[in-house]
C-alpha positions as CSV (number, residue, x, y, z in Angstrom):
1,X,-2.3,10.0,-18.0
2,X,-5.2,8.2,-16.3
3,X,-6.9,8.8,-12.9
4,X,-9.4,6.6,-11.1
5,X,-11.5,8.2,-8.5
6,X,-13.4,5.7,-6.0
7,X,-15.3,6.1,-2.6
8,X,-13.3,4.8,0.4
9,X,-15.1,1.9,2.1
10,X,-14.3,2.1,5.9
11,X,-15.0,-1.5,6.2
12,X,-12.4,-2.7,3.7
13,X,-9.4,-4.5,5.1
14,X,-7.1,-3.8,2.4
15,X,-3.9,-1.7,2.6
16,X,-4.8,-0.1,-0.8
17,X,-7.9,1.3,0.9
18,X,-6.2,2.0,4.2
19,X,-2.3,2.0,3.8
20,X,-1.7,2.1,7.6
21,X,-3.0,-1.4,7.8
22,X,0.5,-2.5,6.6
23,X,1.7,-2.1,10.1
24,X,-0.9,-4.4,11.8
25,X,-2.1,-6.8,9.0
26,X,0.6,-9.3,9.6
27,X,-0.9,-10.1,13.0
28,X,-4.0,-12.0,11.8
29,X,-4.7,-13.9,8.4
30,X,-1.3,-13.8,6.9
31,X,1.8,-15.9,6.8
32,X,5.0,-14.0,7.1
33,X,8.2,-14.9,5.6
34,X,11.6,-13.1,5.9
35,X,13.1,-13.1,2.5
36,X,16.2,-11.1,3.1
37,X,18.1,-9.7,6.0
38,X,20.6,-7.1,4.7
39,X,22.6,-4.6,6.7
40,X,20.3,-1.9,5.7
41,X,16.8,-3.4,5.3
42,X,14.5,-6.3,5.8
43,X,12.6,-7.7,2.9
44,X,9.4,-9.4,4.2
45,X,6.6,-11.2,2.3
46,X,3.0,-11.6,3.6
47,X,0.8,-14.3,2.1
48,X,-2.9,-14.5,2.8
49,X,-4.0,-17.7,4.7
50,X,-7.3,-17.7,2.7
51,X,-6.5,-19.0,-0.8
52,X,-9.7,-17.7,-2.1
53,X,-8.1,-14.0,-1.8
54,X,-7.4,-12.0,-4.9
55,X,-4.0,-11.2,-3.2
56,X,-1.0,-13.3,-3.8
57,X,1.6,-11.5,-1.9
58,X,2.4,-8.2,-0.2
59,X,6.2,-7.5,0.0
60,X,7.5,-5.1,2.4
61,X,10.9,-3.4,2.5
62,X,11.6,-1.9,5.8
63,X,14.8,-0.1,6.7
64,X,16.4,-0.9,10.2
65,X,15.9,2.5,11.5
66,X,12.8,3.5,13.5
67,X,9.8,3.9,11.2
68,X,11.5,3.5,7.9
69,X,9.1,1.9,5.5
70,X,10.9,1.8,2.0
71,X,8.4,0.1,0.0
72,X,5.3,-2.0,-0.2
73,X,4.4,-4.3,-3.3
74,X,1.0,-5.7,-3.7
75,X,0.5,-8.6,-6.1
76,X,-2.8,-10.0,-7.3
77,X,-3.8,-13.3,-9.2
78,X,-4.7,-11.2,-12.2
79,X,-1.1,-10.2,-12.6
80,X,-1.4,-6.6,-11.3
81,X,1.6,-5.4,-9.4
82,X,1.1,-2.1,-7.3
83,X,4.3,-0.8,-5.8
84,X,4.3,2.0,-3.2
85,X,7.8,3.6,-2.6
86,X,8.3,5.7,0.4
87,X,10.9,8.4,0.0
88,X,10.4,9.6,3.7
89,X,8.1,8.1,6.3
90,X,7.1,10.4,9.2
91,X,4.2,9.6,11.5
92,X,4.5,13.1,12.9
93,X,3.1,14.9,9.9
94,X,-0.5,15.5,10.0
95,X,-1.3,16.7,6.2
96,X,-4.3,19.0,5.8
97,X,-7.7,17.4,4.4
98,X,-7.2,19.2,1.0
99,X,-4.1,17.3,0.5
100,X,-6.2,14.2,-0.2
101,X,-8.6,15.9,-2.5
102,X,-8.2,15.4,-6.3
103,X,-8.3,18.6,-8.3
104,X,-9.1,17.8,-11.9
105,X,-8.1,21.2,-13.0
106,X,-4.6,20.4,-12.4
107,X,-4.8,17.4,-14.8
108,X,-6.8,18.5,-17.8
109,X,-4.9,15.9,-20.1
110,X,-5.6,13.0,-17.9
111,X,-8.5,10.7,-18.6
112,X,-10.6,10.6,-15.4
113,X,-12.5,7.6,-14.3
114,X,-15.0,8.7,-11.7
115,X,-16.3,5.5,-10.0
116,X,-18.1,6.9,-7.0
């Protein structure tokens, strides 16, 4: 019932701004911990090396088949927990630009916070 619209910052290094960073961010600035190795998936935690970061943890659930991100969970020091769940992950799909444009007419009953 609430929508917040912001402007993307291309310099931002957060997966909330650029979700594709999930696949490379573990390489630098994060400690990686395997939490669970089940027959169907891996559960992996990423912890920031810099303690002054607002982020506490990113938890990834990755299926054992190729390109199979199941979920990503972002937890902050303020107690905010954001979970992204992927029903299907396909790198070959290229959506049209309008797919990422918010149409307020479709959500007349929602409170819109435009922070651009």
